[in-house]
C-alpha positions in Angstrom: -91.6 -2.6 71.1 -94.1 -5.1 69.9 -93.2 -8.1 67.8 -95.0 -6.7 64.7 -93.0 -3.5 64.9 -89.7 -5.3 65.1 -90.6 -7.5 62.2 -91.6 -4.6 59.9 -88.6 -2.3 60.8 -85.8 -2.3 58.2 -82.6 -4.1 59.3 -79.6 -2.0 60.4 -76.5 -2.2 58.5 -73.8 -4.4 60.1 -70.5 -2.8 59.3 -68.5 -5.7 60.8 -70.1 -8.2 58.6 -70.6 -6.4 55.4 -67.8 -4.0 54.5 -68.7 -0.8 52.8 -68.0 -0.1 49.2 -65.1 2.2 50.2 -63.3 -0.6 52.0 -63.9 -3.0 49.2 -62.2 -0.6 46.7 -59.1 -0.5 48.9 -58.7 -4.2 49.0 -59.3 -5.1 45.4 -57.2 -3.0 42.8 -59.3 -1.1 40.3 -59.1 -1.8 36.7 -57.0 1.4 36.2 -54.2 0.1 38.4 -54.4 -3.3 36.8 -53.8 -1.8 33.3 -51.2 1.0 33.6 -51.2 3.7 31.0 -49.3 2.9 27.7 -47.2 6.0 28.4 -45.5 4.3 31.3 -44.5 1.2 29.4 -41.2 1.1 27.5 -41.6 1.6 23.7 -41.5 -1.7 21.8 -39.0 -0.2 19.3 -36.4 0.4 22.0 -34.8 -3.1 21.6 -34.4 -2.5 17.9 -32.7 0.9 18.5 -29.9 -0.7 20.7 -28.1 -1.9 17.5 -27.6 1.5 15.9 -26.5 3.0 19.2 -24.0 0.1 19.8 -22.6 0.5 16.3 -22.1 4.2 16.8 -20.4 3.6 20.1 -18.0 1.1 18.7 -17.1 3.4 15.9 -16.5 6.1 18.3 -14.1 3.9 20.3 -12.3 2.9 17.3 -11.9 6.6 16.0 -10.9 7.6 19.5 -8.2 4.9 19.8 -6.8 5.7 16.3 -6.8 9.4 17.2 -4.8 8.6 20.4 -2.3 6.7 18.4 -1.9 9.5 15.8 -1.6 12.0 18.7 1.1 9.9 20.3 3.0 9.6 17.1 2.8 13.4 16.5 3.8 14.1 20.1 6.7 11.7 19.8 7.9 13.0 16.5 7.6 16.7 17.4 8.4 16.8 21.1 9.4 13.6 22.9 12.0 12.8 20.2 13.6 16.2 20.4 14.0 15.8 24.2 15.6 12.5 23.7 18.0 14.0 21.2 19.0 16.7 23.6 19.8 14.2 26.3 21.8 12.1 23.9 23.8 15.1 22.7 24.6 16.1 26.3 26.0 12.6 27.0 27.8 12.4 23.6 29.5 15.8 24.2 30.8 14.6 27.6 32.1 11.3 26.0 33.7 13.2 23.2 35.4 15.7 25.5 36.8 13.0 27.7 38.0 11.0 24.7 39.7 14.1 23.2 41.4 14.9 26.5 42.7 11.3 26.8 43.7 11.1 23.1 41.3 8.2 22.6 38.9 9.6 20.1 38.6 7.5 16.9 40.7 8.6 14.0 39.6 6.0 11.5 37.3 3.1 10.8 39.2 1.0 13.5 39.5 1.9 17.1 42.4 1.5 19.5 41.5 -2.2 19.8 41.8 -2.7 16.0 38.0 -3.4 15.8 35.4 -1.4 14.0 34.3 1.6 15.9 31.0 0.7 17.5 27.9 2.5 16.2 26.9 5.5 18.3 30.5 6.3 19.4 31.1 10.1 19.3 33.8 10.9 16.7 33.6 14.7 16.0 32.0 18.0 16.9 30.3 19.7 14.0 29.8 23.5 13.9 28.1 25.5 11.3 27.9 29.2 12.6 25.7 30.6 9.8 22.8 28.4 10.8 23.7 28.2 14.6 24.4 24.5 14.4 26.6 22.7 17.0 26.2 18.9 17.1 28.2 15.9 18.1 28.7 13.5 15.3 28.4 9.8 16.1 29.6 6.7 14.3 27.1 5.0 12.0 24.0 6.1 10.1 21.1 3.8 10.8 17.8 5.3 11.8 18.4 4.3 15.4 21.9 5.8 15.5 20.7 9.1 13.9 18.4 9.6 16.8 21.5 10.8 18.8 22.7 13.2 16.3 24.3 13.4 12.8 26.0 10.2 11.8 29.3 9.5 10.1 28.8 7.0 7.2 31.2 4.2 8.1 32.6 3.6 4.6 33.9 7.2 4.3 36.9 8.9 5.9 36.6 11.0 9.1 36.1 14.7 8.7 39.4 16.6 8.1 41.1 13.6 6.3 42.0 13.3 2.7 39.1 11.9 0.8 35.3 12.5 1.1 33.7 12.4 4.5 30.0 11.7 4.4 27.7 12.9 7.3 24.0 12.1 7.4 21.5 13.8 9.6 17.7 14.0 10.2 15.7 16.8 8.8 12.7 17.1 11.2 12.5 14.3 13.9 14.8 13.9 16.9 15.8 17.6 17.0 16.1 17.9 13.2 19.7 18.9 13.4 20.0 19.2 9.5 16.7 20.8 9.0 18.4 24.2 8.1 20.9 22.9 5.6 18.9 24.3 2.7 19.8 27.8 3.9 23.5 27.1 3.3 25.1 29.0 0.4 28.5 28.8 -1.4 31.2 30.4 0.8 29.7 29.3 4.2 32.2 27.5 6.4 31.8 24.2 8.3 34.1 23.3 11.1 34.9 19.9 12.7 36.8 19.0 15.8 38.2 15.5 15.9 40.9 13.5 17.6 43.3 14.9 14.9 42.5 18.5 15.4 40.3 21.1 13.8 39.3 21.0 10.2 37.4 23.7 8.2 35.4 23.2 4.9 33.9 25.8 2.6 30.5 25.0 0.9 30.6 25.2 -2.9 27.2 23.9 -3.8 23.9 22.3 -3.0 22.3 19.6 -5.1 19.3 17.4 -5.4 18.5 14.4 -7.6 19.2 15.1 -11.2 21.7 17.9 -10.5 25.3 17.6 -11.8 27.7 15.5 -9.5 30.9 17.3 -8.5 34.1 16.5 -10.3 36.1 13.5 -9.0 38.2 14.3 -6.1 42.0 14.6 -6.7 44.5 12.7 -4.6 45.5 14.4 -1.4 42.4 16.7 -1.3 39.5 16.6 1.2 35.8 17.0 0.6 32.6 16.9 2.8 29.2 15.8 1.8 26.3 16.5 4.2 23.0 14.6 3.4 19.4 15.0 4.7 15.8 14.6 3.5 14.5 17.2 1.1 11.0 18.5 1.0 8.3 19.0 3.6 8.9 17.6 7.1 7.9 13.9 7.3 7.1 13.9 3.6 10.5 13.7 1.9 10.8 14.1 -1.8 14.4 13.0 -2.0 17.9 13.7 -0.6 19.5 17.1 -0.2 23.3 17.1 -0.7 25.6 19.9 0.6 29.1 19.8 -0.9 32.1 21.5 0.6 35.8 21.4 0.1 38.5 21.2 2.7 40.4 24.4 3.1 42.8 23.4 5.9 45.6 21.0 5.7 44.2 17.4 5.4 44.9 15.0 8.2 46.3 11.5 7.5 43.7 8.9 6.8 44.0 5.4 8.2 43.5 2.3 6.0 39.9 1.6 5.1 38.4 -1.8 5.9 34.9 -1.1 4.6 33.8 0.1 1.2 30.4 1.5 0.1 29.5 -1.8 -1.5 29.7 -3.5 1.9 27.6 -0.8 3.6 24.2 -2.2 4.8 21.2 -0.7 3.2 19.9 0.6 6.5 23.0 2.9 6.7 22.7 4.5 3.3 20.7 7.7 2.6 16.9 7.1 3.2 17.7 3.7 4.5 15.2 1.7 6.4 15.3 -1.1 9.0 12.7 -3.5 7.8 13.0 -5.7 11.0 11.6 -2.7 13.0 8.2 -3.3 11.3 8.0 -6.7 12.9 8.6 -5.4 16.4 6.2 -2.5 15.8 3.5 -5.0 14.8 3.6 -6.8 18.1 3.6 -3.5 20.1 0.7 -2.5 18.0 -1.2 -5.7 19.1 -0.7 -4.7 22.7 -2.0 -1.2 21.8 -5.1 -2.7 20.3 -5.5 -5.0 23.4 -5.3 -1.7 25.5 -8.1 -0.2 23.4 -10.3 -3.3 24.0 -9.5 -3.2 27.6 -10.5 0.5 27.8 -13.8 -0.5 26.1 -14.4 -3.3 28.7 -13.7 -0.9 31.5 -16.1 1.6 30.0 -18.9 -1.0 29.9 -18.1 -2.6 33.3 -16.9 0.2 35.5 -17.7 3.5 33.9 -16.4 6.2 31.6 -14.2 7.9 34.2 -12.5 4.8 35.3 -11.9 3.9 31.7 -10.4 7.3 30.9 -8.3 7.2 34.1 -6.7 3.9 33.3 -7.0 3.5 29.6 -5.9 6.9 28.4 -2.3 6.8 30.0 -1.8 3.2 29.0 -2.9 3.8 25.4 -0.8 6.9 25.0 2.3 5.0 26.5 1.8 2.1 24.1 1.2 4.6 21.3 4.5 6.4 22.0 6.3 3.0 22.1 4.7 2.0 18.8 5.6 5.3 17.3 9.1 5.1 18.4 9.5 1.7 16.7 7.8 3.0 13.6 10.4 5.8 13.5 13.2 3.1 13.2 11.3 1.6 10.2 11.0 4.9 8.3 13.7 6.5 6.3 16.7 7.5 8.5 16.9 11.1 7.2 13.4 12.3 8.0 
């Protein structure tokens, strides 16, 4: 090839020295890649929407926790309290049977040690065949004592003795032993078995607030007064009284050491233990703390972990709180 030909020929492309446009495009990002589509970017309004969703979530937690407490209260009042009552009655019946066999059952306000009979001590077996009731009566009438069964008001004589024996019982909770007293009618019989023997009463009337009070009891006669809440369950409207007269020979009554005036308010009809609210308040604080802990677990671990740990703990504290609240409510409900 001549020198002129070489000078006029077009130069050959050098791939090693000057990369092709295809290679250049792979090394430098295109404008499309540098500016992603707006559809791939988070919406600017998302940050502003966190507040409403957070508020709704907190409200849901609060409503769920309150619902669990309400559920625990209803479960305790309707189911758990009844199971506890049955257990207490079984133990009380065994104690009473043993005391009767040993002639150690109380026959007055004082026991064999000449001290006041301790609250909760079984003193009699109550039977009302017409409503299928058979309950052990315990000494005392506070809300806590009436969990175990009907309670003998400590200022009154024991059933079967001369005078008026007063027995209080719950209408709906803890087995609701006196829930069917409204079905009693004049002529129905009520039987008690005590350390002095068997005594039978005959119903002569039911009364509520405003009804005439029975005539004053004459000396040597015996009378019975059963008392429970009147109205819908858990929503009492007053006190229902069942009056009955003793138709068997009255037993001798021991001397009284407590009169009605000395009876604490918590042991009277619809009495309440105000100190129970104080304890219930602190248990309620633990219940709130359990709700906050469940919320923290939800945010930190996950919903299933929160339900697995928080639900049983919240229900247990709810039942405990409901149990204490029951002591603070009127003793006849």
